[in-house]
C-alpha positions as CSV (number, residue, x, y, z in Angstrom):
1,M,-14.6,172.9,111.8
2,D,-13.5,169.4,110.9
3,R,-14.8,169.1,107.4
4,A,-13.4,167.7,104.2
5,S,-14.4,167.2,100.5
6,V,-13.3,164.3,98.3
7,R,-14.1,163.6,94.7
8,R,-13.6,160.6,92.5
9,H,-14.5,160.0,88.9
10,V,-14.2,157.4,86.1
11,I,-15.0,157.3,82.4
12,I,-17.5,154.5,81.4
13,E,-17.9,153.3,77.9
14,A,-21.7,153.5,77.9
15,S,-24.3,156.2,77.5
16,A,-25.2,158.4,80.5
17,K,-28.7,157.1,80.2
18,E,-27.6,153.5,80.6
19,V,-25.5,154.3,83.7
20,W,-28.3,156.4,85.1
21,N,-30.5,153.3,85.1
22,F,-28.3,152.1,88.0
23,V,-27.5,155.4,89.7
24,G,-30.9,157.1,89.5
25,D,-32.8,154.1,91.0
26,P,-32.2,154.5,94.7
27,V,-32.9,150.8,95.5
28,R,-30.4,149.5,93.0
29,I,-27.4,150.7,95.0
30,Q,-26.5,147.2,96.3
31,E,-26.0,146.1,92.7
32,W,-23.0,148.4,92.1
33,F,-21.8,149.7,95.5
34,P,-19.6,147.1,97.2
35,G,-20.4,146.5,100.9
36,I,-24.1,147.3,100.6
37,I,-26.3,144.3,100.6
38,R,-29.8,145.7,100.8
39,S,-31.7,149.0,100.5
40,T,-35.3,150.1,101.0
41,L,-37.0,153.4,100.2
42,E,-39.9,155.2,101.9
43,G,-40.6,158.6,100.4
44,N,-37.2,160.3,100.2
45,L,-35.6,158.2,102.9
46,R,-33.4,155.3,101.8
47,T,-32.1,152.8,104.3
48,I,-29.1,150.8,103.3
49,T,-27.7,147.7,105.1
50,T,-24.0,147.0,104.9
51,N,-22.5,143.5,104.8
52,S,-21.6,144.0,108.4
53,G,-25.2,144.4,109.3
54,I,-25.2,148.1,110.0
55,S,-28.3,150.0,108.8
56,I,-27.9,153.7,107.7
57,T,-30.7,156.1,106.8
58,E,-30.0,158.5,104.0
59,E,-32.2,161.4,102.9
60,I,-32.4,161.7,99.1
61,V,-32.0,165.4,98.4
62,T,-31.9,165.4,94.5
63,N,-32.8,162.7,92.0
64,D,-32.7,164.6,88.7
65,P,-32.9,162.4,85.5
66,L,-32.5,165.4,83.2
67,Q,-29.3,166.7,84.8
68,H,-28.2,163.1,85.8
69,R,-27.6,164.2,89.4
70,F,-28.2,162.2,92.5
71,Q,-27.6,163.6,96.0
72,Y,-28.1,162.2,99.4
73,K,-27.4,163.0,103.1
74,I,-26.5,160.5,105.7
75,N,-28.5,160.9,108.9
76,A,-26.6,159.1,111.5
77,P,-25.0,159.9,114.9
78,F,-21.5,159.4,113.6
79,V,-21.9,162.2,111.1
80,V,-22.3,165.9,112.0
81,E,-23.0,166.9,108.4
82,H,-22.8,165.0,105.1
83,L,-23.7,165.5,101.4
84,S,-22.8,163.1,98.6
85,T,-23.3,164.0,95.0
86,I,-23.2,161.7,91.9
87,D,-23.0,163.5,88.6
88,L,-23.1,161.9,85.1
89,F,-21.8,163.8,82.0
90,Q,-22.2,162.5,78.5
91,I,-18.9,163.0,76.7
92,G,-19.4,160.9,73.6
93,D,-22.1,158.8,71.9
94,D,-21.4,155.8,74.2
95,R,-19.1,157.4,76.7
96,C,-19.8,159.2,80.0
97,L,-17.9,160.5,82.9
98,I,-19.3,159.8,86.4
99,A,-18.2,161.8,89.4
100,Y,-18.8,160.9,93.0
101,S,-18.1,163.7,95.5
102,V,-18.6,163.8,99.2
103,D,-18.5,166.7,101.7
104,A,-18.6,165.7,105.4
105,D,-17.9,166.6,109.0
106,P,-16.0,164.9,110.5
107,S,-13.4,164.9,107.8
108,T,-12.6,161.3,108.3
109,M,-16.1,160.4,107.1
110,A,-15.4,162.3,103.8
111,L,-12.2,160.2,103.4
112,V,-14.0,156.9,104.2
113,I,-17.1,157.6,102.1
114,G,-15.0,159.0,99.2
115,A,-12.8,155.9,99.1
116,A,-15.8,153.7,99.1
117,G,-17.5,155.8,96.4
118,G,-14.4,155.6,94.2
119,N,-14.4,151.8,94.5
120,A,-18.1,151.8,93.7
121,L,-17.5,153.8,90.5
122,H,-14.9,151.3,89.3
123,N,-17.3,148.4,90.1
124,L,-20.2,150.2,88.3
125,K,-17.8,150.7,85.2
126,T,-17.1,146.9,85.2
127,I,-20.8,146.0,85.5
128,V,-22.0,148.4,82.8
129,E,-19.2,147.7,80.3
130,R,-19.6,143.9,80.7
131,N,-23.2,144.1,79.5
């Protein structure tokens, strides 16, 4: 089995509810995830388009506003199996921890997606804290 798991996290000086407004809305991903320029949603299938023009279909598995958890699977030929999870934890009045984890086969996809996810979290932190 050629599988790996990667997790990244950041602390954001904002409420989990404020951050969830970005993360929990599947078609806002291009606002905070660098390299994604467009997204559409049909039922539980989100299609993202990268700045290189590649379209990728993702199945939204969990979108739980109470637990602040968002999970999706990539359905593409270059991935045998994939699950990404975004979790938000309120750790103060206006402070939260956001974690992005990915489990994928092949393992290289976990490394690539995990690195991109980590960059996206830092970008999200900048956007939310600027407002």
